[in-house]
Each structure stands twice: as structure tokens, then as C-alpha cells.
N, C-alpha and C positions, 0 to 999 in steps of 0.2 A: 633263318625262318623261310626264306624263299626256297632253299633246297628241300626243306620239309614239305612245303606246299607242292613243289614239283614231284616229290616222292609219292605223296598221297594221291595226286592226280594220276601219276603213272600207274600206281597200283589199281586205281579205279578203272583206267582205260586199257590196261594191258591185255592184249589178246593171247599172250603166250607166257610161258615160264621165264623165258629170257628177259622179257621186259619187267616181269616181277622182280627178277634179280637186279635189274637197273634201279628199280624203286628202292630196294634194300640198300644199294650202294649210295644213292642220293640221300636217303635218310641218315645213313651212317656218316656221310660227309658233313651233313648239317649238324649232327650231334657232335662230331669231332671238332667242329668250329665253335659251337655254342658253349660247350663246357669250359674250355680254356679262356674264351672271351669273357665269360661271366666271372671267372676267377680274377682276371685282370681288372675288370670293372670293380669288383669288390676291393681289390688292392688300391685302386685309385680313389675310391670314395670313402673308405673307412681308414681311420687312423691306425698306425702300426700296432698300437696297443690292443686294438680290438680285431685285428685281422684274423687271428685264429678262430675267434668266436664266430665271426660272420662267415668265414669260409666253411665252418661246420654247419651253420644254418643253411648255406647254399646246398650242401650235400643232403641235409635232412629234408629240405623241401623238395629236392629232386626225387628222393625215394618216396616221399609222400605222394608226389605227382604220379610216379609209376604205380603206386598202390591204388590211387584214386581213379586212374584212367579207365580201367575195366568197369568200375562201378558207374562212372559218368557215361561211358559210351555203350554200356549194355542195353539201356532202353532204346538208344538210337539204333543199335544193331537189331534188336527185336522188332522194332517198328518199321525201319526202312531197309534193312538188309545190309550185307557186307559192302557192296559197291557204294551205296550212299553213305555208309559209315566213313569210308575213305574220302568221299566228297566232303562230308562234314568236317573231318579232320583237316583236309586241305583248306577249307574256308576258315577254320579256326587259326591255322598257321598263317594264312594270308592276313587275317585281321590282326594277329599279334605283330606281324611285320609292320603293318601300317601304324599301329600304336607305338612301336619301338622307333620307327622312323620319325614320327611326329615328336616324340619325346626327345629324340636326339637333336632336333632343331630348336628346342627351347633354350633360351639364354642361361 
């Protein structure tokens, strides 16, 4: 989630195409770490009997999120512009990181 935060901030602040490419790399690295980590987490918290079901839920909600993102962010884009859309996405990623970090500290 920190890589996503950095990616969206880089996209917001990038003065040239090369830095936009860096933003894409950062986002891809974050995505590449998040998906396998989520699958491992599902494997750790769900019994073996339900693993297939819950891993399919993970995929389903991932695709629902991809579908919903343009719907959720379209009003922000229309109201604030593309730069501030990336800033909002960066803030959302940072907030999710803080929530995940706090949740990982629970007993």
C-alpha cells in the first residue's frame, strides 16, 4: 500500500513522461506484492476445506473493485481534475496502509 501511495503521488507530481513511467512501475510492484500476500493471508485464516471458496471471493471482489473504481473516482475527477484525483488515490492508499498496520498490531 505504501508503493501505491508513492505511485499515485509520483503520478501527481511527475513533470515528465519518465517519472510517469516510474509511477506505473511503483504501482505494479505494489500490486505484485498485494495479490500474492492476500492469497497467503486467506490460506492462513481460512480452513483448508473453504480455501477454494475464499480465494475465489478474493478474485471476485478484486474485479468488483476494478469495476467500481471509475464509478467512485469519476465525480472526484470531474470536480477536482486528474492531478487531485491521483492525490485522492494516494490519500486513500495511505489510509488503507494505516488501517492495515493497526489491524496487524491487534492480538
